[in-house]
N, C-alpha and C positions, 0 to 999 in steps of 0.2 A: 504494501499499500504504500502510495507516493505520500510527502510531508505534504501539509497545506501550506500556502502561499505565507501566510502569518505564521507560521511555528519557523522557517529556517532560518531565520536567524534568531531564534529564544534561545538561550543558555540557561534559563533558569531554573533548571533540572539539572543543572552541570558548574563542574569545579576544573579552574583555568588555573593551573600552574604559568608563572611569566618571568623566566631569567631573568635577572640584569635589567630592573624594572622600576628602580627607584630615579629614572630618571630619562632622559630624551625618546628615544623610539620603545624601549622596555615600557615607560611609562605611558605613554599610547597607545599601548598595545592592550597593558592590563586596564586602562581606563574603561576601553572601548566594549570590552570583554566584559566587565562591572555592566556599562549602559545595556546589556542585553541579558542581567538579569542572572552571570554566572557569579557564583562564590569565586574567587580570584585571589589567589597565594604571591605577593609582590615579593618573588627575591631581590637578596641585596648581599655585595659580598662586602662593599665600606660606606656606603650609602645610606646608614640607618635612618638618619632624622626623614632625607628623602621618601623612604619608603615605609617610615613612619604616617608622616603626614599626609601622604597619600592613601594609605589605609583608612584613615580617621575618616578621611573626606569622604570616600565610598561608603564608610559604616555611618556617618551625617547625613548620606544621600538616599538612605534606605538601604545600602548593598551592605555583602557580607564580603571581609576580606579581613585578611591576616598577612605580615609579614615576618620573614624567614631569612637570619643570616647561613652563609651556606659558602665554601670555596668551592664551586660544583666542576673543577678542578680533580676531586679527590672523592673516591666513589663511596667512603662511610659517609660523607657530608651529603651527596647526594642522595642518599637512600635516607640519610636522615631529615631532609628537606619533602622527599615523596613522605616519610611513613608522619610527619608534621600535618599533611596536607592531610591526609587520608583517618589521621585523630582528631582535623577540624572539623573535614565536610563528611565525612565516609567514603569518599570514593576518589579518583582522578580521572578526571573524562579528557583534559587538554592539555599537553606540556609545548608551550613557544621558548624554542631556544633561543633567546636573543642575547645571550652573556658574553662579552667579546672582547678585545681591544683594537687598535687601527693606529699604532705608533707608523712614524714614519723611517726610514733607513736606505742607504744606497746600496748596491748590490754587494758593491768591494767594499764597502764600511762595515756590514752586517756579518755580528759575533754569531756563533754555533747557537751561543745563549739567547740570542734576541731571533733566530727560529725557534727554537726549542721552546720559546716563550710566548711566541705568537700561536703556534700548533699545541701547546696545554691552553693556550685562554680561547682559542677560537673552534679548535675540532677534539681535542680531547673535552670538553665540555659537553660540545653535543652530544656527541658518544657516550660518554656515561647516563648524560640525563636521559637520551632517546631509550636507551637499557633499559635502565631503572622502571621509565614510565611505562615502559613496554611489560616491562614484568606484573605491574600493578594491575596493566589495562586488560591481560588475559584475564585476571581472577574476576571481573566484570564485561566480562564477553565485547571487548572491542574499544577503540579510542582513536585521537588523533592526534599526531605530533605534528607541530610546523619547525622546523630549522630556519634560520637567517644566513642567509649569503650575501652575496652584493653584486652587483653587476663589473664588479674585479674579476670576477671566478670564470667571467665570459670575455673578457677585453680587458689585459692587465694594464693598471695604473701604475705612472713611474715611482720608481723610491716606494716599491712597496710587492717585491716579489714573494715575503714570506707572506705577506696579509692575501694579496692573488692568489697564492699557491693554496693555502690553508681553506679559503673559501672554496674554490674548487673542489678541494677534498670534501667537504660537507654538501657540497650537490653529489659527488658519487656516495657517500654516506648515506644522504636520501633517499638515492636511487634503490640501493642495497639493501637498505632496514624495510622499504616500502613491497621490495620483494618477495624478505623475507616471512613479515609479521603479517600480510595482507591476509593469508589465508587465515588468521586468527583477527577476524575484523579490525586490523590496525591499520588505520590509513598513517604515510608518512609522507609530506613534502616541502618543499623549500621555497621563502620568499627571497628575491633577488633586488633590493632597493638600489637605486641609482642616488643623485644627490638630492640628500635631505636639507629643509630649512631647520638652520638654529639660531638664535641670537647672536648677533656678532659677527657670522659666514660670508655676508658682501661689505665688512671693512677688513675682516681678515684675507679674504681671498677675493678681492672684485675681478681678477683680471679672466679669472677660474670661471666663477657662478656666472659672469657676460660670457665666456666663452658655451658653458651652458645652455644658457637660455637661448641663444644662439642655435645650438646645434639642436635641441629638442625640439620636437614638431608640436610638439601640445608649451611649448616657450614658457615654461617655468620650471623651478625646481621642486621637488615633492614636498610633501606633508609628513610630520608623524602619521597622523589619521588615516593618507593614504597606504600609507603600509599596514598600518594593523586593520583597516576595511579587508585589504588581504589578508591576514591571517584570519579574519573573522570569517571570511567566506571558506577558505581550506582549512578550516575547522567544522564547518557548522555541513547540516544536511542537505544544502547547495551544491557540494561539492560531496556526497558522499560515492562517486565512480572514480575519483578521482586520486588515486597515487601514484608518489614517485616522480611527480614534475615539479619542476623550477616557474616558479608565476617570477617575472619579470615585470618591476614595479621601477619603471624611471620616464615616464613622458614621452616614452617612443626615442630614445637615445639611440639604444640599441640597432634600431630600424633603419637612422641618418643613414643617406649617400658618406660614405670614406672618400669621394674623390669628387 
């Protein structure tokens, strides 16, 4: 039986964990799921104050939210995050793996420690959280996992060889997990954002922003809500027959002409 139109984006009986959710894209994602009625878990590692504010605001608006600290590059802490979620809300239906880092480093200046730290923060975290979420989801007949990559996984940015390759690995991790977890009714997809607006970016990188707007068919940077809505879609019944896919959210930049 097909879900009704009004229920496609109703998460009122679902529990959603968003990693790296104390600011930026993660904050936008967790607030969007809360607006859709979900119980939300706001993961953070260092942004305790921000996570608590977000949780308090969601609760004040009539939602259900908790914040939880964890280093999601460590299996035991990921397990604790999942257990805290189940203890608070009884289930885990959606995991959005947003936590990561984005430092610059020239290829010849990059140390092996830089390389390992990038993979630890962007790939190991996605692997561990996907694995732990899937173990829990199998107990309740399925769920949805959304990983966060980047258009850098498809078209490398300069001074980001470690980031580019780590995000490319996230895309293949997603496809591999989707293949193995599908029989357990667990869908795994990935969102690849382009340039997303943040306060101060036009002052910090005016030439880059100008080039982006000129190249993007839609003529603007993205917003955190643009990315959040993509995550909401992939986690929803509207995407019930979609798994192992990379949804690029970039205003069309990857489709623009290269000559």
